[in-house]
C-alpha positions, 0 to 999 in steps of 0.5 A, a space after each residue: 290975408 287979402 294980399 295973399 288971396 289976390 296973389 293966388 287969384 292972379 296966379 290962377 288967372 295967369 295959369 289959365 290964360 297961358 294954357 288957353 288953346 289960342 296961345 298953343 300955336 302949332 309951330 315947328 321951327 325945323 319945318 319952317 327953317 327948312 322951307 326958308 332954306 330950300 327957297 334960298 337954294 332955289 333962288 340961288 340956282 336961278 341967280 347962278 343959272 343952274 335952274 332954268 325956267 321950267 325947273 324953277 316952276 316945278 320946284 316952286 310948285 312943290 314948295 307951294 304944295 308943302 306950304 299948303 299941306 303944312 297949313 292944312 295940318 296946322 288948321 286944327 291947332 295941333 301938328 301931330 307927330 305923324 303930320 310932322 314926319 310927313 312934312 319932313 318926308 316931303 321936304 327931304 324929297 323936295 331937297 333931293 329934287 332941288 339938288 338934282 335939278 341944280 346939278 343936271 347940267 341944264 343951264 339958264 340962257 341968261 348967264 354968259 361967261 366972262 374972263 374973271 367974274 363967275 357969280 355961279 362959283 361964288 354963289 354956290 360957295 356961299 350957299 354951301 357955307 350956309 348949308 354947312 352952318 345949317 347942319 351944324 345948327 340943326 345937329 345933322 352934322 357932327 363936329 368932325 363932319 363940319 370940320 371936314 366939309 369946311 376944310 373941303 370948302 377952304 381947298 376950293 377957295 385956294 384953288 379958285 384964288 390960284 386959278 384967278 391969280 393970272 387975272 383970268 379964269 379959263 373955261 377949263 378952270 371954271 369947269 374944274 371948280 364946278 366939278 369940285 363944287 358938285 362933289 362938295 355939295 354931294 358930300 354936304 348932302 350925304 353927311 347931313 342925311 346920314 345917321 350920324 347926329 350931333 345931338 
């Protein structure tokens, strides 16, 4: 009788402890993952020269505002559906701003062309692979969409290898690769933000 009573008492205490408000942390992995991804996109834009100093400041300020808004929403221990929707709306807008600033043709002055090495192309390819992988993981890309986007990335890699096969990457070849990457980036964005969902 005594062991049964002790077991029930421990089970009851564990239930109370696990249901305490202190443990109910208002987390939204979707919001946090998107914030991290957007910071990576900004960092990549700085490294590749696609973002200049003023563009970077504006985008960082927008990210800071979203983080402050999220902290404010979570301060009462609850993240409501309306608050989550507002955060997602703000993140969608920030994502569009990052895309537009990176593809507006304004370049940072710190990067100079070289005959073969093109960190902008390589960094953008890596970023686009990450965006496709992220879309596959969060369900914003269907299997068919992911397959088509990966095929487009493969075509760009093949084209890049062909251009570099003679030991040089000319300005027109670099421009052609950048145009193809711009188109691929638009396709990723469109597919991730259309109504088709994997889940």
